[in-house]
N, C-alpha and C positions, 0 to 999 in steps of 0.2 A: 367508459365513455366520457370524453372531455366535457367539461361543464359548458364550453361554448357550442357543442354540438346538441344540446339538450334544447328542444324546442319549447316545451310548455314548462311553466313556472313550477308546476307540481313536481315536475322531474327533479327540481333543484331545492326540495325542501330540506335536504340535508340529513344528518344523523339524528335519529329518535326525536321526532317532533312530539309535542304534547298532543294527546288525542282525546277528544270528547266524543265518545261512542254514541251510535245510533240509539234513540230511546233515552238517553240522558238529558237532563235539564240542569242548567246553571243559572242561578239568579244572583247577580251582584257583579262587582267590577272584577276584571281578570287581567294580570300582568303575566306575560309569558316571555322570557328572555330569548327563546329560540322560535322555531315554527310551531304552527297550531293547525290541527286538522279538526274541523267541526263536523260531526255527522248527526248531532243531537240539536238542541236548542240553547241559546244564550239570551239572557235578558239583563243588559248591563253594559257598561263601557269596557273596552279592551284596549290594552297596549301590547302589541306583538312585535318582538324584536327581530323577527325574520319573516318568513312567508307564511300566510294564511291561506287556508283552503276551507271554503264553506261548501261542503258537498250537497249534491242534489237531494233535496228533501230536508235539508237542515235549514235552520233559521237563526238569525241574529237580529236582536232589537236593541238598539243603542248606538253610542259612537264608538268606532274602531279605528285604530292606527296600526299600520303595518308597513313593513319595508316593501313587500310586493304582495299580491293576493290573486287568487283565483276563486271566482264566486260562481257556484253552479246552483245554489239554493236561493234563499230569500233573506234580504237584509233591509230592515226599516230603521232608518236612522241617518247617520253619517259616516262615510268611509274616507280615510285620508291614507293615502298610499305614496310613499316617497319615491317609489320606482314604478314598476309596471303593474297594471291591473288588467286581468283577462275575466271577461264576463262570458259565462257559458250560455248556450242557447235555451236552457230551462230556467235561467236565473231571473229573478225579480228584485229589482232595487228601487226602493222608494225612499228618496232623501237626497242629501248633498253628497257628491262624489267629487274628490280631488286626488289627482294622480299625475305623475310625471308623464306616463304614456298609458294610453287605453286602447284595448282590443275588445271588440263586442261581437259575440257570434249572432248571426241572424236568428231571430225568434226571441231573443232576450228582451226584457221590459226594464226600461230605465225611466222612472218617473220622478223627475227632480231636476236639480242643478249639476251640471258636469262641468268641471274646471280641469283643463289639461294644462299643467304647469310648464311643459317644455314647448308649448306652441304648436306641436306636431298634430297632424289630423288623427282623428280617431280611425283605427283600422277595423273594418268589418270583415268577418270571415265565415265561412260554413264550418260548423263543428263536425268532424269526421269521427271523432271518438265517442263512444257511448258512456264512458266513465270519466 
């Protein structure tokens, strides 16, 4: 499938992302040159070189920077995304959000400041996937 046909950011994570599995806890700052999938919990700041996925049930507390992101879990702090941010229906974000473009599923909670750097409107959508 060509990259341009992939609709979700998670479909574009690329080869072998770093994975923090369910039940895992990371306390401290994290620098990942490629993609990162978080299914556990992180307390600290992060610098992600590619796509970030925070899975449903996962959490991040701190400041995180990424190229693009899909958030389905909980994020408390600040998220800076240089490209597209997708927020799932079960996501809870408390803090400052900055991204070039933003898509938010109905049902998501965003409690804080939202800055869309492209000037484009926030896209709202009905989430059809369960994962």
